[in-house]
C-alpha positions in Angstrom: 8.2 70.3 58.6 5.0 70.1 57.0 4.1 66.2 55.5 1.0 67.3 53.2 -1.8 65.9 52.9 -3.2 65.3 49.4 -6.7 65.8 47.5 -7.7 64.2 44.3 -9.4 66.2 41.5 -11.2 63.4 39.9 -10.4 59.8 40.4 -11.2 57.6 37.3 -10.8 53.9 37.6 -10.8 52.7 33.7 -10.1 49.1 34.5 -8.4 46.5 36.7 -5.1 45.5 35.9 -3.6 41.8 35.7 -0.9 42.5 38.1 -3.8 42.8 41.1 -3.8 47.0 40.6 -6.2 49.1 39.2 -5.6 51.8 36.7 -6.1 55.2 37.7 -6.5 58.8 36.4 -6.5 61.7 38.7 -4.9 65.2 39.5 -3.3 65.1 43.2 -3.2 68.3 44.6 -0.7 69.0 47.8 -2.7 71.1 50.4 -1.0 73.2 53.2 -2.5 71.3 55.7 -1.2 67.7 57.1 1.3 66.1 59.5 4.0 67.7 61.4 7.3 65.7 60.8 10.9 66.2 62.3 13.9 63.8 61.2 17.6 63.6 62.4 20.3 61.2 62.3 20.6 58.7 65.1 23.6 56.8 66.0 24.3 53.1 65.3 21.7 53.0 62.6 18.4 53.1 64.8 15.0 53.5 64.3 13.4 55.8 66.8 9.8 57.0 66.2 7.9 59.0 68.5 4.3 60.1 67.3 1.8 62.4 69.0 -1.5 61.4 67.6 -4.0 64.4 66.8 -6.4 62.6 64.7 -10.1 63.0 64.8 -11.2 60.8 67.9 -12.8 58.3 65.9 -10.1 57.1 63.9 -7.4 57.2 66.5 -7.8 53.3 67.1 -7.4 52.6 64.0 -4.1 54.5 63.3 -2.7 52.9 66.7 -3.0 49.1 64.9 -0.7 50.4 62.3 2.0 52.9 64.2 4.4 52.3 67.1 1.7 51.9 69.7 1.0 48.5 67.8 3.4 46.5 66.0 6.3 48.7 64.7 6.9 46.6 61.7 3.6 47.3 60.3 4.6 51.3 60.5 5.2 52.7 57.1 8.3 54.9 58.5 9.9 51.8 59.8 9.0 50.0 56.6 10.6 52.8 54.3 13.8 53.0 56.8 14.3 49.2 56.5 13.9 49.2 53.0 16.2 51.9 52.1 18.9 50.3 54.7 18.6 47.0 52.8 19.8 48.7 49.6 22.2 51.4 51.5 23.5 49.8 54.6 26.0 53.1 55.1 22.6 55.2 55.5 22.4 56.8 59.1 19.6 55.8 61.8 16.7 58.2 62.2 14.9 59.5 64.8 11.7 60.9 63.9 9.2 63.0 65.9 5.9 62.9 64.2 2.7 64.8 64.9 -0.3 62.9 63.2 -3.3 64.9 62.1 -3.9 62.6 58.8 -6.4 60.2 59.4 -5.9 56.6 58.2 -8.9 55.6 55.8 -9.3 59.1 54.6 -7.8 59.1 50.7 -5.3 61.8 51.9 -2.2 60.0 51.3 -1.0 60.2 55.2 1.3 57.2 55.0 2.5 58.1 51.5 3.5 61.7 52.7 5.1 60.4 55.6 7.3 58.1 53.7 8.0 60.4 51.0 9.6 63.1 54.0 11.6 60.2 55.2 13.1 59.7 51.7 13.5 63.0 51.1 15.7 63.2 54.3 17.6 60.1 53.4 18.1 61.1 49.7 20.0 64.2 51.4 22.9 61.7 51.2 23.0 62.1 47.3 25.8 60.1 47.1 23.9 57.1 48.1 21.2 57.7 45.8 20.4 58.4 42.0 17.2 59.7 40.8 16.1 56.6 39.3 16.8 55.0 42.6 14.8 57.3 44.5 11.5 56.7 42.0 12.0 52.8 42.1 12.2 52.7 45.8 9.5 55.1 46.4 7.1 53.2 43.9 7.7 49.9 46.0 6.8 51.1 49.0 3.6 52.9 47.9 2.0 53.7 44.8 1.6 57.3 45.7 4.6 58.1 47.5 6.7 59.2 44.0 4.1 61.9 43.7 4.8 63.2 47.4 8.9 63.2 46.5 7.9 66.0 44.1 7.4 70.0 44.9 4.1 70.5 43.1 0.6 69.0 41.9 0.6 66.1 39.4 -1.7 64.8 36.8 -1.4 60.8 38.3 -1.9 57.7 36.1 -1.0 54.0 35.8 -1.4 52.6 39.4 -0.6 56.1 40.7 3.2 55.9 40.5 3.4 57.7 37.2 3.1 61.4 37.7 3.6 64.6 35.7 3.6 68.0 37.5 0.9 70.5 36.3 0.5 73.9 36.7 -2.7 74.9 39.1 -3.9 78.4 39.9 -3.6 78.9 43.8 -6.6 78.3 45.9 -8.6 77.6 49.0 -11.1 75.4 50.3 -12.5 73.3 53.2 -11.7 69.7 54.1 -14.1 67.8 56.1 -12.0 65.0 58.1 -15.2 62.5 58.3 -15.2 59.5 60.9 -16.5 56.8 58.0 -13.7 53.8 57.6 -13.8 52.7 54.0 -11.3 49.8 53.4 -9.3 50.7 50.0 -9.4 47.3 48.8 -12.9 46.6 49.4 -13.9 50.0 47.8 -11.8 49.3 44.6 -13.8 45.6 44.8 -17.0 47.0 44.8 -16.3 49.1 41.7 -16.7 45.5 39.7 -13.9 47.2 37.0 -13.1 44.9 34.3 -9.8 43.0 34.0 -7.8 44.1 31.2 -4.5 42.3 30.3 -2.2 45.1 29.2 -2.3 48.9 29.4 -4.8 50.7 27.3 -4.6 50.6 23.7 -6.4 54.2 23.5 -4.1 56.8 25.3 -6.6 58.7 27.2 -4.1 59.8 29.6 -4.0 63.2 29.0 -5.9 66.2 30.1 -8.0 68.6 27.5 -6.9 72.0 26.8 -10.1 73.5 28.2 -9.2 71.8 31.4 -5.8 72.7 31.7 -7.0 76.4 30.9 -9.6 75.8 33.9 -6.8 74.7 36.2 -4.5 77.3 35.3 -7.2 80.0 35.6 -8.6 78.7 39.2 -12.3 78.3 37.4 -13.0 75.7 40.2 -16.9 75.8 39.1 -16.2 74.6 35.8 -14.9 71.4 36.9 -18.2 70.3 38.7 -19.3 67.5 36.2 -16.3 67.4 34.3 -14.0 65.9 37.1 -15.4 63.2 39.1 -14.3 60.4 41.7 -16.0 56.7 40.4 -15.9 55.8 44.2 -18.6 58.4 45.2 -21.5 56.2 44.3 -20.5 53.5 46.2 -19.8 55.6 49.2 -22.6 57.5 49.3 -24.5 54.2 48.9 -22.3 52.6 51.7 -22.8 56.1 53.9 -26.0 58.0 52.8 -24.8 61.0 54.9 -21.7 61.6 53.0 -24.0 62.4 50.2 -25.9 65.0 52.2 -22.5 66.4 53.2 -21.4 67.1 49.7 -25.0 68.7 48.7 -24.6 70.8 51.7 -21.1 71.8 50.8 -22.1 73.1 47.5 -25.1 74.8 49.0 -23.2 76.7 51.0 -20.7 78.2 48.7 -18.2 75.7 47.3 -17.5 75.7 43.5 -16.1 72.4 43.3 -16.6 69.7 46.0 -15.7 65.9 46.0 -14.4 62.7 48.1 -10.9 62.3 48.0 -9.4 59.2 46.9 -11.1 56.1 47.9 -12.9 58.1 51.0 -13.9 59.0 53.5 -12.7 62.7 53.7 -14.3 65.6 51.6 -13.1 68.7 50.3 -14.8 71.9 48.8 -13.0 74.3 46.6 -13.8 78.0 46.8 -13.3 81.2 45.2 -12.0 83.6 47.9 -11.3 83.8 51.8 -14.3 85.5 52.5 -16.4 82.5 50.9 -14.1 80.2 52.8 -14.8 81.4 55.8 -18.7 81.4 55.3 -18.6 78.1 54.2 -16.8 77.0 57.0 -18.9 78.4 59.5 -22.0 77.4 57.9 -20.8 73.5 57.6 -19.6 73.9 61.4 -23.2 75.3 62.5 -24.9 72.2 59.9 -22.6 69.4 61.5 -21.3 70.4 64.6 -19.8 66.7 65.6 -17.6 66.7 62.5 -13.8 68.5 62.0 -13.5 70.8 59.3 -10.1 72.6 58.4 -9.4 75.5 56.2 -6.4 74.7 53.4 -4.7 76.4 50.7 -2.7 75.3 47.7 
């Protein structure tokens, strides 16, 4: 079963909240690439995890530190299981086989999508959970987890826990799995966003009609300059090579290109399969040491 990665179409960070989080405004897209996860019930309430590491070489050690090869109690799947069992001791144990491809510190939601896959498995015991309990539990595990519980794409606000499904035209793209490691907390601190005590009085948590039309019609070129990622200036200052990579994405045929999340992965959307294949080949030729993958959405 696919545990899909996500990409951000735009990521605005209006302010820092008094609860320690930052307010965000973004469109989350699930893509056709990610981890493979198989889950089955286990006897005696035990938690078993076996993972196969297919992450790009430069980030394997980083993943190992938060996987079963390090301290299992730091693994988000273990913490998700323990949280659910603390609320509902009747839940069965689980045996998980995870093929891990989504790099940590890549802005692709790798931990959150795995947690949501496990919760969806546990939620199949409907007698144990209500919809409100599902959402609350998911938001306590991670801000992005509620999004991954849904089936579609979403407009996401709050600290990431508020999501509203939206219609987006099917499309294609290329994802660059870059080796740079950018700590999420550090990236947020470098934005230097002002503190705001409460939610914004001016409700900007809506999408314009023109933007909604572009998303529904698949006009990716019209998104460039209208949707932006606030982390890009910081990321490009720390790692100028990422700015060069974005320039090449656009030069080689991408209609829209952006860093995803707080980095360091980057993607480009294209208008059709032929352009997707040409973009992939040119990027691989220009950057032979990087890993690029096709994706659909």
